[in-house]
C-alpha positions in Angstrom: 30.2 -49.8 -44.9 27.6 -50.4 -47.9 24.0 -50.6 -47.2 21.5 -52.6 -49.2 17.7 -51.7 -49.3 15.4 -54.0 -50.9 11.5 -52.8 -51.3 8.6 -54.9 -52.4 6.2 -53.6 -54.8 3.2 -54.9 -52.6 4.5 -52.7 -49.9 4.0 -49.6 -51.7 7.0 -47.8 -49.8 9.4 -45.3 -51.1 12.9 -44.5 -49.4 14.6 -41.1 -49.9 18.0 -40.1 -48.5 18.9 -36.3 -49.0 20.8 -33.6 -47.3 20.0 -32.0 -44.2 18.7 -28.6 -45.0 21.6 -25.8 -44.5 24.1 -28.3 -44.6 26.9 -27.9 -46.9 27.9 -30.9 -49.2 31.2 -32.3 -47.9 29.7 -36.1 -48.0 28.2 -37.9 -50.8 26.1 -41.1 -51.3 28.2 -43.7 -54.0 26.2 -46.0 -55.8 28.0 -48.2 -58.5 30.7 -45.7 -58.4 28.5 -42.8 -59.2 28.6 -40.1 -56.5 25.3 -38.6 -55.8 23.9 -36.1 -53.5 20.4 -37.9 -52.8 19.1 -41.0 -53.3 15.4 -42.1 -54.0 14.7 -45.8 -53.8 11.2 -46.9 -55.2 8.9 -49.6 -54.6 10.4 -53.2 -56.3 13.9 -51.8 -56.4 17.1 -53.1 -54.7 20.0 -50.5 -54.2 23.3 -50.9 -52.7 25.2 -48.0 -51.5 27.8 -46.5 -49.5 28.7 -42.9 -48.1 32.0 -41.1 -48.7 32.3 -40.1 -45.1 32.3 -41.9 -41.9 29.6 -39.8 -40.1 26.9 -39.4 -42.5 24.2 -38.9 -39.9 25.8 -35.3 -39.9 24.7 -34.7 -43.4 21.7 -36.6 -44.6 18.2 -37.7 -43.2 15.9 -40.1 -44.7 12.0 -40.3 -45.2 10.5 -43.5 -45.3 6.7 -43.2 -46.9 4.2 -46.0 -47.0 1.0 -45.3 -48.9 -2.2 -47.3 -47.6 -5.4 -47.1 -49.9 -8.3 -48.2 -47.8 -10.8 -47.0 -50.7 -9.9 -49.3 -53.5 -9.4 -52.4 -51.2 -9.1 -53.9 -47.5 -6.9 -52.1 -45.3 -3.9 -53.6 -43.6 -5.3 -53.0 -40.0 -3.2 -54.1 -37.1 0.3 -53.0 -35.7 2.4 -50.7 -38.1 6.0 -51.7 -38.2 9.0 -49.8 -39.1 9.9 -51.4 -42.6 12.2 -52.2 -44.2 14.8 -53.3 -42.1 18.5 -52.7 -42.4 18.4 -48.9 -42.4 21.5 -46.6 -42.3 21.7 -44.7 -39.0 20.4 -41.5 -40.0 17.5 -39.2 -38.6 14.7 -40.6 -40.1 11.2 -40.0 -40.7 8.4 -42.7 -41.1 5.3 -41.5 -43.0 2.2 -43.6 -43.2 -0.5 -41.6 -46.0 -3.9 -43.6 -45.4 -6.6 -42.6 -47.7 -9.9 -43.8 -46.5 -13.7 -42.6 -47.1 -15.2 -40.2 -44.9 -18.0 -42.8 -44.3 -15.5 -44.4 -42.3 -13.5 -43.7 -39.3 -9.8 -44.2 -39.1 -8.5 -45.0 -35.2 -5.1 -44.8 -34.0 -4.4 -46.6 -31.0 -1.1 -46.0 -29.1 0.5 -48.5 -27.1 1.7 -47.5 -23.3 3.3 -45.2 -22.2 0.6 -43.3 -24.5 1.2 -39.6 -26.0 1.7 -36.2 -24.8 0.7 -33.1 -27.1 3.2 -30.4 -27.4 3.1 -26.9 -28.8 4.3 -26.1 -32.1 8.2 -25.7 -31.8 8.4 -27.4 -28.7 10.9 -30.5 -29.0 10.3 -33.8 -27.1 13.0 -35.1 -24.3 13.9 -38.0 -26.3 13.6 -36.5 -29.8 10.9 -38.9 -30.8 7.6 -37.3 -32.0 4.5 -38.2 -33.8 2.7 -35.7 -36.1 -0.9 -36.3 -37.0 -2.9 -34.9 -40.0 -6.4 -35.6 -41.0 -7.2 -35.4 -44.6 -10.7 -34.3 -45.7 -11.3 -34.1 -49.5 -8.2 -31.8 -50.7 -7.6 -30.1 -47.3 -5.2 -31.4 -44.5 -5.6 -30.5 -40.8 -2.9 -30.7 -38.4 -4.4 -32.6 -35.4 -1.1 -32.0 -33.5 2.4 -33.0 -32.2 3.1 -35.5 -29.8 5.6 -36.9 -27.5 5.9 -40.2 -25.9 4.8 -40.7 -22.2 1.3 -39.0 -21.7 -2.0 -39.6 -21.5 -3.5 -39.7 -25.3 -4.4 -43.4 -25.8 -6.3 -42.8 -29.2 -7.1 -40.7 -31.8 -10.1 -41.2 -34.3 -10.0 -39.5 -37.6 -12.6 -39.0 -40.3 -11.6 -40.5 -43.5 -7.8 -40.4 -44.2 -4.8 -39.3 -42.3 -1.3 -38.9 -42.6 0.7 -40.0 -39.6 4.5 -39.3 -39.1 7.0 -40.7 -36.5 10.4 -38.9 -36.3 13.3 -40.7 -35.0 16.9 -39.7 -34.2 19.9 -41.2 -36.0 20.6 -43.1 -32.7 17.1 -44.2 -31.4 16.9 -47.7 -30.4 13.2 -47.6 -31.1 12.2 -50.7 -33.4 8.5 -50.3 -33.4 6.1 -47.6 -34.4 4.2 -47.6 -31.0 0.6 -47.8 -32.8 -1.8 -49.8 -34.5 -4.5 -48.6 -37.0 -8.2 -50.1 -36.6 -11.2 -49.1 -38.9 -14.2 -47.9 -37.1 -17.6 -46.4 -38.1 -18.0 -42.7 -38.9 -17.6 -40.3 -36.1 -19.2 -37.5 -37.9 -16.5 -35.1 -36.6 -13.0 -33.9 -37.5 -11.5 -36.1 -34.8 -11.9 -37.5 -31.4 -8.9 -37.6 -29.2 -8.9 -39.9 -26.1 -7.1 -39.5 -22.8 -6.6 -41.6 -19.9 -5.7 -40.0 -16.6 -5.2 -42.4 -13.7 -3.8 -40.5 -11.1 -3.0 -36.8 -10.3 -1.9 -35.3 -13.1 -2.1 -32.1 -15.6 -2.4 -32.4 -19.4 -2.2 -29.7 -21.9 -4.4 -29.9 -25.4 -4.6 -27.7 -28.3 -7.2 -27.4 -30.9 -6.5 -28.7 -34.3 -4.0 -26.3 -36.7 -2.8 -24.4 -33.4 -1.9 -21.7 -33.4 -3.6 -21.1 -36.5 -7.4 -21.4 -37.1 -9.8 -24.3 -36.3 -11.5 -25.4 -39.6 -14.5 -23.5 -40.4 -17.9 -25.0 -38.9 -15.9 -28.2 -37.9 -16.7 -30.2 -34.7 -14.2 -32.1 -32.5 -14.1 -33.8 -29.5 -11.8 -34.9 -26.3 -12.9 -37.7 -24.2 -11.3 -38.1 -20.7 -11.5 -41.3 -19.1 -11.0 -40.7 -15.5 -11.5 -42.9 -12.2 -14.6 -41.8 -10.3 -12.8 -41.1 -7.3 -10.7 -38.4 -8.7 -11.6 -34.9 -9.6 -11.0 -33.1 -12.8 -11.1 -29.4 -13.6 -10.7 -27.4 -17.0 -9.1 -24.2 -17.7 -8.9 -22.4 -20.7 -5.5 -20.4 -21.0 -5.4 -19.2 -24.8 -8.3 -19.0 -27.3 -9.5 -16.4 -29.7 -12.6 -16.4 -31.6 -13.4 -16.2 -35.3 -15.8 -13.7 -36.8 -19.2 -15.9 -37.3 -21.9 -15.3 -39.7 -24.2 -18.0 -38.6 -24.1 -20.1 -35.7 -21.9 -19.4 -32.4 -18.6 -21.0 -31.3 -18.9 -22.7 -28.2 -17.8 -25.6 -25.9 -20.3 -28.5 -25.0 -19.8 -30.8 -21.9 -21.2 -34.4 -21.5 -20.7 -34.5 -17.6 -21.5 -37.5 -15.0 -24.6 -37.1 -13.1 -25.7 -33.9 -15.0 -29.2 -33.6 -15.9 -28.8 -31.1 -18.5 -26.2 -32.7 -20.9 -25.0 -31.5 -22.8 -24.0 -28.4 -20.9 -22.9 -25.3 -23.3 -20.3 -22.9 -22.2 -18.8 -20.3 -24.2 -15.1 -19.9 -24.5 -15.0 -16.9 -22.4 -16.6 -18.5 -19.1 -15.4 -20.2 -16.6 -15.2 -24.0 -17.6 -16.3 -26.7 -15.2 -14.3 -27.8 -12.2 -14.5 -30.6 -9.8 -15.7 -33.0 -12.0 -16.2 -36.5 -10.7 -15.1 -39.1 -13.2 -15.0 -39.3 -17.0 -16.5 -36.5 -19.3 -16.3 -35.4 -23.0 -15.5 -31.9 -24.2 -16.3 -30.9 -27.8 -15.4 -27.7 -29.6 -17.8 -26.1 -32.3 -17.1 -23.8 -35.0 -19.3 -21.6 -36.8 -19.7 -20.2 -40.6 -17.0 -17.5 -40.7 -17.2 -14.2 -42.6 -15.6 -14.8 -45.7 -14.2 -11.2 -45.8 -12.8 -11.4 -42.6 -12.8 -15.0 -41.2 -10.8 -14.4 -38.0 -9.4 -17.3 -36.1 -11.0 -19.8 -33.7 -8.2 -21.5 -31.7 -7.9 -22.8 -28.2 -5.4 -24.3 -25.5 -6.5 -25.6 -22.3 -5.5 -27.6 -19.5 -7.2 -30.5 -17.6 -6.1 -30.9 -14.0 -6.8 -34.3 -12.2 -6.7 -34.4 -8.2 -7.7 -36.4 -5.4 -10.7 -35.0 -3.5 -9.5 -32.4 -1.3 -9.8 -32.7 2.5 -11.7 -29.2 2.4 -13.8 -30.2 -0.5 -17.1 -30.0 1.2 -16.0 -27.3 3.9 -17.5 -23.9 2.7 -16.6 -20.6 4.0 -19.2 -17.7 4.3 -18.2 -14.5 2.9 -20.8 -11.9 3.6 -20.4 -8.8 1.4 -24.2 -7.8 1.7 -23.4 -4.8 3.8 -20.5 -3.6 1.8 -20.8 -1.3 -1.3 -18.4 -0.5 -4.0 -16.0 -3.3 -3.1 -14.5 -6.2 -4.7 -12.6 -9.2 -3.4 -10.3 -11.4 -5.5 -8.8 -14.6 -4.4 -6.0 -15.6 -6.7 -2.7 -17.3 -6.7 0.3 -16.0 -5.5 2.0 -13.4 -8.3 -1.3 -12.5 -9.9 -1.8 -10.7 -12.2 1.8 -10.1 -13.1 2.8 -13.7 -13.1 1.3 -16.3 -15.0 1.7 -19.6 -13.2 3.5 -22.8 -15.1 1.3 -25.2 -16.2 3.7 -27.7 -14.5 2.7 -26.0 -11.2 0.3 -27.7 -8.5 -2.9 -26.0 -9.0 -5.3 -24.2 -6.2 -8.9 -23.8 -7.3 -11.4 -21.6 -5.5 -15.0 -22.6 -6.0 -18.4 -20.4 -5.5 -20.3 -23.8 -6.1 -19.4 -27.3 -6.7 -18.5 -27.0 -10.4 -17.5 -23.3 -10.9 -14.1 -23.2 -9.6 -11.0 -21.6 -10.9 -7.6 -20.2 -10.1 -8.8 -16.7 -9.6 -12.4 -15.8 -8.2 -13.7 -12.3 -7.9 -16.5 -11.6 -5.4 -18.5 -8.2 -5.4 -20.2 -6.3 -2.8 -23.9 -6.7 -2.1 -23.8 -10.6 -2.2 -23.5 -13.4 0.4 -21.0 -16.1 -1.1 -20.1 -19.6 0.0 -16.8 -20.7 -1.2 -14.6 -23.7 -0.9 -11.1 -24.5 -1.8 -9.6 -27.5 -4.0 -5.7 -26.8 -3.0 -3.4 -28.8 -1.0 -1.4 -25.7 0.1 -3.7 -22.7 0.8 -0.7 -20.7 1.6 -0.2 -20.3 -2.2 -3.5 -18.4 -2.1 -4.0 -14.4 -1.6 -6.5 -12.0 -1.4 -6.7 -8.7 -3.2 -9.5 -6.3 -2.2 -10.7 -2.9 -3.5 -13.2 -0.3 -2.0 -14.2 2.9 -3.6 -15.3 5.9 -1.6 -16.4 9.1 -3.2 -17.8 12.8 -2.4 -19.2 14.7 -5.2 -21.4 16.9 -3.0 -19.6 18.2 0.2 -22.8 19.1 2.1 -23.7 15.3 1.9 -20.3 14.0 3.2 -18.7 16.9 5.3 -19.7 15.1 8.6 -19.1 11.3 7.6 -16.4 9.5 9.2 -15.4 6.4 6.9 -13.3 3.5 8.3 -10.4 2.2 6.5 -10.2 -1.0 8.1 -10.2 -4.5 6.4 -13.8 -6.2 6.8 -14.1 -9.1 9.1 -15.5 -11.2 6.2 -11.8 -11.1 4.7 -10.2 -11.4 7.5 -11.6 -14.7 8.5 -10.9 -16.5 5.7 -7.9 -18.9 5.7 -6.1 -17.0 2.9 -3.5 -14.3 3.6 -4.3 -10.9 2.6 -2.0 -9.5 0.1 -3.1 -6.0 -0.4 -6.4 -4.0 0.5 -6.8 -0.7 -1.8 -9.1 2.3 -1.0 -9.6 4.5 -3.8 -10.8 7.9 -2.3 -12.4 10.3 -5.1 -13.5 13.9 -4.4 -14.3 16.9 -6.9 -12.7 19.9 -6.9 -12.4 22.0 -3.9 -12.8 19.1 -1.6 -9.8 17.3 0.0 -9.1 14.2 2.0 -8.1 13.6 5.6 -6.7 10.8 7.0 -6.6 10.2 10.9 -5.1 7.5 13.2 -6.2 8.6 16.7 -4.6 6.0 18.8 -1.9 4.0 16.8 -0.6 7.1 14.9 1.4 6.4 11.8 5.1 6.1 11.2 6.7 7.2 8.1 8.9 4.6 6.5 12.4 6.2 6.2 16.0 4.6 5.8 16.6 5.8 9.5 13.2 4.6 10.7 12.1 1.4 9.0 8.7 -0.3 9.4 8.9 -3.6 11.2 5.2 -4.2 11.5 2.9 -6.9 9.6 1.6 -4.6 7.2 2.0 -0.8 6.0 0.2 1.8 3.8 1.3 3.3 0.7 -0.4 6.4 0.0 -0.5 8.3 -3.4 -2.1 11.5 -4.4 -3.0 11.7 -8.1 -4.6 14.1 -10.4 -4.6 14.6 -14.3 -1.6 16.7 -14.2 0.5 15.0 -11.5 0.9 11.9 -9.5 2.3 12.6 -5.8 3.8 9.5 -3.9 2.9 10.6 -0.3 5.0 7.8 1.3 4.7 4.5 3.0 3.5 4.4 6.5 2.9 2.0 9.1 1.2 2.1 12.5 2.9 3.1 15.8 4.5 6.3 14.9 3.8 10.1 15.6 1.5 11.0 12.7 -1.9 11.7 13.6 -3.5 13.3 10.6 -2.4 13.7 6.9 -4.5 16.4 4.8 -4.2 15.8 1.0 -5.6 17.2 -2.2 -6.7 15.3 -5.4 -7.9 11.6 -5.5 -6.1 9.5 -3.2 -5.2 6.0 -3.2 -4.5 3.9 0.0 -2.9 0.6 -0.4 -2.5 -1.8 2.7 0.0 -4.3 2.0 0.5 -7.3 4.3 3.9 -8.9 5.3 3.7 -12.8 6.9 1.0 -14.1 8.8 0.9 -11.6 11.6 -1.7 -9.5 10.2 -4.3 -11.6 11.1 -3.6 -10.7 14.9 -2.9 -7.3 14.0 -6.0 -6.5 12.1 -8.4 -6.3 15.1 -6.4 -3.1 16.2 -6.7 -1.0 12.9 -7.9 2.7 13.6 -7.1 4.4 10.3 -10.2 6.8 9.4 -10.9 9.5 6.7 -13.0 12.1 6.3 -13.5 14.7 3.5 -12.5 18.2 4.4 -12.7 21.6 2.5 -10.0 22.9 0.3 -6.3 23.4 1.6 -3.8 25.4 0.2 -1.1 22.9 0.4 -0.8 19.7 -1.5 -0.2 17.7 1.4 -0.4 18.8 5.3 0.9 16.4 8.3 -0.1 16.7 11.8 2.7 15.4 14.1 2.6 14.7 17.9 6.3 13.4 18.3 6.9 10.4 20.8 8.8 11.6 23.6 10.9 8.5 23.7 11.9 8.5 20.1 13.6 10.4 17.4 10.9 11.3 14.6 12.1 11.3 11.1 9.9 13.1 8.4 10.7 13.4 4.8 9.2 15.1 1.9 6.8 13.0 -0.4 7.7 11.5 -3.8 11.1 10.4 -2.0 13.8 9.7 -3.5 12.7 11.2 -6.9 11.8 14.9 -5.5 8.8 17.1 -5.0 7.1 18.0 -8.2 7.4 21.7 -9.3 5.5 24.3 -7.5 4.3 21.9 -4.8 3.9 22.9 -1.1 4.0 20.7 1.9 3.5 21.3 5.5 4.2 19.9 8.8 2.3 21.0 12.0 4.2 19.7 14.9 2.5 19.6 18.3 4.7 20.5 21.4 3.5 19.6 24.8 3.2 22.7 27.2 6.2 21.4 29.8 8.3 19.8 27.0 10.8 21.4 24.5 11.1 20.0 20.7 14.5 19.8 19.1 14.1 20.4 15.5 17.2 19.7 12.8 17.8 18.7 9.2 19.5 15.7 7.9 21.6 17.8 5.3 22.9 21.3 5.2 21.4 22.5 1.9 18.4 21.7 -0.2 20.5 20.6 -2.8 18.6 21.8 -6.0 18.8 24.8 -8.5 15.9 26.5 -9.6 15.2 27.2 -13.3 12.0 29.2 -12.5 10.9 30.6 -9.0 12.1 30.0 -5.6 12.3 27.1 -3.2 11.7 27.8 0.6 11.8 26.3 3.7 9.6 28.2 6.3 9.9 27.6 10.2 7.5 29.2 12.4 6.4 28.8 16.3 2.6 29.3 17.1 3.2 32.0 19.6 2.6 35.6 20.0 5.4 37.6 18.3 7.3 34.6 17.0 9.7 35.2 14.3 9.6 33.2 11.2 12.8 31.7 9.6 12.9 31.3 5.9 15.5 29.8 3.8 15.9 29.8 0.1 17.3 27.2 -1.9 20.8 29.0 -2.2 20.8 29.3 1.6 22.1 27.1 4.2 19.3 25.2 6.4 18.8 26.3 10.0 21.0 24.8 12.8 19.4 22.5 15.3 17.1 24.4 17.4 14.6 24.1 20.3 11.1 25.0 19.7 8.8 25.8 22.9 5.6 25.6 21.1 3.7 24.0 18.5 5.4 24.9 15.1 5.1 24.8 11.6 7.6 23.5 8.9 6.6 24.1 5.3 8.6 23.2 2.4 7.9 25.0 -1.2 9.3 23.8 -4.5 10.4 25.8 -7.5 10.7 24.6 -10.9 14.4 22.9 -10.7 16.8 22.7 -13.4 17.4 19.3 -14.9 18.8 16.3 -12.8 18.3 18.4 -9.5 15.3 17.0 -7.2 14.1 18.6 -3.9 14.2 16.0 -1.1 14.4 17.0 2.4 14.3 15.2 5.6 14.1 16.6 9.0 13.7 15.2 12.7 12.2 16.2 15.9 12.8 15.0 19.4 11.0 15.8 22.8 12.6 16.8 26.3 11.4 17.9 29.4 11.8 21.6 29.8 14.7 22.4 32.3 14.6 25.2 35.0 17.2 28.0 34.5 20.2 27.5 37.1 20.2 31.3 37.3 16.6 31.6 38.1 16.8 28.9 40.7 19.7 31.1 42.3 17.9 34.3 42.2 14.7 32.7 43.8 17.0 31.5 46.6 18.8 34.7 47.1 15.5 36.6 47.2 14.2 34.5 49.8 17.4 35.1 51.9 17.4 38.8 51.4 13.6 38.7 52.6 14.4 36.4 55.5 17.4 38.9 56.7 15.2 41.7 56.3 12.5 40.4 58.8 15.2 39.4 61.3 16.4 42.9 61.0 13.3 44.3 61.6 12.4 42.2 64.6 15.8 43.2 66.1 15.1 46.9 65.7 11.4 46.5 67.1 12.5 44.7 70.4 14.2 48.2 71.2 10.7 50.0 71.1 8.4 50.4 74.0 7.0 46.9 74.8 3.4 47.8 75.7 3.1 49.9 72.2 1.4 48.0 69.4 2.8 48.9 66.1 1.0 51.2 63.5 0.0 49.5 60.4 -1.4 51.1 57.4 -4.8 50.2 56.2 -6.6 51.3 53.0 -10.1 53.0 53.6 -11.5 54.2 50.3 -14.0 55.9 52.3 -11.8 58.7 53.8 -11.2 61.8 52.2 -7.9 63.4 52.8 -8.0 66.4 50.5 -7.0 69.5 52.0 -9.3 72.5 51.0 -8.4 75.5 49.5 -4.9 74.5 48.2 -3.5 74.6 44.5 -2.9 71.6 42.9 0.5 70.7 42.3 0.4 68.0 39.9 -0.6 69.4 36.7 0.0 66.3 34.6 -2.6 64.3 36.1 -2.6 60.9 37.7 -3.1 59.0 34.3 0.1 60.9 33.1 2.7 60.4 35.9 3.7 58.0 38.7 2.5 60.2 41.4 0.5 57.3 42.9 3.3 55.1 43.5 4.8 54.8 46.7 8.7 55.9 46.8 8.9 54.7 50.4 6.7 52.5 52.9 8.1 52.2 56.4 9.0 48.9 57.7 6.3 49.0 60.3 3.6 49.1 57.8 5.0 46.1 56.0 6.6 43.8 58.5 4.0 44.7 61.3 2.7 41.2 61.7 6.2 39.9 62.6 6.2 42.1 65.8 3.7 40.3 67.8 4.6 40.8 71.5 5.1 37.9 73.8 2.3 39.0 76.0 -0.2 37.4 74.1 -1.9 40.8 72.9 -3.9 40.5 69.5 -2.0 40.6 66.2 -2.4 43.9 64.1 -4.4 43.7 60.9 -1.9 43.6 58.2 -2.4 45.3 54.8 -1.3 43.0 51.8 0.2 44.8 48.9 -1.6 44.3 45.4 -1.1 45.9 42.3 -3.4 48.9 41.7 -5.9 47.6 38.8 -9.0 50.0 39.8 -9.7 53.1 37.7 -7.1 55.7 37.7 -8.4 59.3 38.5 -6.6 62.4 37.6 -5.0 63.1 41.0 -2.4 60.9 42.8 -3.5 59.1 46.0 -2.6 61.1 49.2 1.0 60.0 50.4 1.4 58.7 54.2 2.7 61.3 56.6 6.3 62.3 56.7 6.6 61.2 60.0 6.2 57.3 58.7 9.0 57.8 56.4 12.6 57.4 57.0 14.9 60.5 57.1 16.0 61.5 53.8 19.2 63.2 53.5 19.2 66.2 51.0 21.7 67.7 48.9 22.7 71.3 50.1 21.7 72.8 46.7 18.6 70.9 46.7 15.5 72.9 47.4 13.0 71.8 49.5 10.0 70.8 47.7 6.6 72.6 48.9 4.0 70.5 50.8 2.3 67.8 49.0 -1.5 69.2 49.0 -2.8 67.7 45.7 -6.6 66.6 46.1 -7.9 62.9 45.2 -10.9 60.9 46.3 -8.6 57.6 47.0 -7.9 58.0 50.7 -5.6 56.1 53.0 -6.1 56.1 56.7 -3.2 54.8 59.1 -4.5 53.7 62.5 -3.4 52.5 65.8 -3.6 48.9 66.5 -6.1 49.4 68.9 -9.4 47.4 69.6 -12.1 49.0 67.5 -9.8 51.6 66.4 -10.0 51.1 62.7 -13.6 51.1 62.3 -14.1 54.2 64.3 -11.1 56.1 62.6 -13.1 55.6 59.0 -16.2 57.3 60.6 -14.5 60.0 62.1 -12.7 61.0 59.1 -16.2 60.9 57.1 -17.5 63.3 59.6 -14.6 66.0 59.7 -14.2 65.9 56.0 -10.5 65.1 56.2 -9.8 68.1 59.0 -9.0 65.7 61.8 -5.2 64.8 62.0 -4.3 61.2 60.9 -2.3 60.6 64.0 -2.0 62.1 67.4 1.3 63.8 68.1 2.3 61.6 71.0 2.1 58.5 68.5 4.1 60.3 66.1 6.9 60.9 68.8 6.9 57.2 69.4 7.4 56.0 66.1 10.3 58.5 65.0 13.5 56.9 66.4 
């Protein structure tokens, strides 16, 4: 097909058809049998041409430029048309170059659906885009690139400008979508007007973005917003130039403000919750010629309906807190940057100061409100520091590690609360959970609570991840060296209910020898799993960890390891596992890294488990896990049988004695041995037969005690006579003299058979001041007998002859 383009001189239009950049020439233009790779048609020319291929849109582009001179004559104001008609279907760019005096203003008014500014490099969905440049003297400033379907309704330029409309080859667009009007001087680089009728979010950029805003220039954005809507401004990306004079700033004309214009730095939080239309201006400065820097700005304006909670304020009283910050932020902060298209949630500390992130500091009282439809998208992160420099000032203090009520009462979910515990050398940290206790999160014993604690010990040389813990376990206390960071992290909404029962506390303690020491009181109803810190990456070299396990007195603990060996090889030093009970004479079990770990064993007393690392060779790490269970102590069956058997033997002996004693005289009361320390049975004038002394022999121990002496109380007669006074045997624990006690008379012993070859031992005549008296069971006899012996100095016979005859069978 052939095309004819006829240009009038008065229109001052030039058409240029050329190859697309980067495309090889496999298609040409034929004009009167002349083959060309490009074609330029000037004002007043009429040209007919064809393409040598059927799809020229793949190879050629077309530029149509119209020059408008408003300085030497009247300007053709009004609608801008796409001229000339009948152009081939190629990707084409219409350019309008308007030259005008800086004393006049040039206004571009766009028809609906208006325009939307995009960042450099971004493309429009329908590939239709506008580019607007302002020309001041010989300088050209790129006001921006825009797509259709936006809020930008007008752009006013100072002096002339260059407007470009880019259309794809298949675009059905037949009108430019804007008109040009003349206005008085605007006394600034440009004015961009945006009309926002409903809830919306728009993004705008300073001219030349991302390059620098012109030096010492001024521009303004005008926002037309219904008075029943609320607007907020957020600066997302900006940089400042190096100023020699003046200061870069932004100025606002706000509805109802008594101090217009309100001036802000670019680093300030910008106004929010603005009711109705307002203006925002960007002012540059005189830059340093040697190092000018770059002033640039990308920001958002968010328009919302007034929120239900707009006038509801929440009191956050941090006046009694110290060294603490509370940050209310969107979910994912700070690692995730929210998309500009996301619905916005604002936190306001006064009517105009709102932001997506708000930080409150201790020592003050705040009244905050929220501009947010869904508060579940907001989170709280708080941090508190506790330090100890001089142990004398903090050794007796106990600090509560619980989340303050000022935070838990807010309608925002707590994401994390961080305690940073700082102490000087030789001062360590102790964490206790007296009632709830802590459970270590391990694969076999996972936490299922609404919150958990992550504990990290850090020093300039090393960081030790002690582990993740949650309430409801067996760990009562953890002692750690170095600086400690405890992070409470919540899961779900249950923390609001469980926050009332927090009992974690900390204090500073003197230096401990291990890197970390756990005190564990196992739950009798559960198997307790414990593992070394820094799991699964292994203990750092030369680190020692201890566990002190409490075993109740009536229970027995079962200790076992989850694997047979430590699983490391040492490059320097040795790795050890030590186990020892806290009881007198207990043996210590020690295992090296090249030995098998102990088999499961019973522990009857409190015990210690210590793990000490060496410097492992590459690719080997020390990770150990062990478990503890509790059970009631069981009485040994053999002991029970022995006790029962002993009781049976004693009963049999008692019955036998009763039967034997029945044969004795019924009117005679049995003789009972009664100890009397006041009677001396020493026989005067006899040589000592015990040459070793009482302390060195067992001469004071009875060999035989007559049944009548032991079981006399069983022999009470049926006639109702008074039962005899019975002596009860007790171990002798008094001072031991050099002489044994006097033995009982031979008449009280059972007959002893001697072998023929055994010589009869001489009579026992050794002396001692510890005396025994053997008396009748007659009324008053016991007391009188003692007195008589004292008077006779032991010469009176202990028993009368007729009584002896009665007792000997």
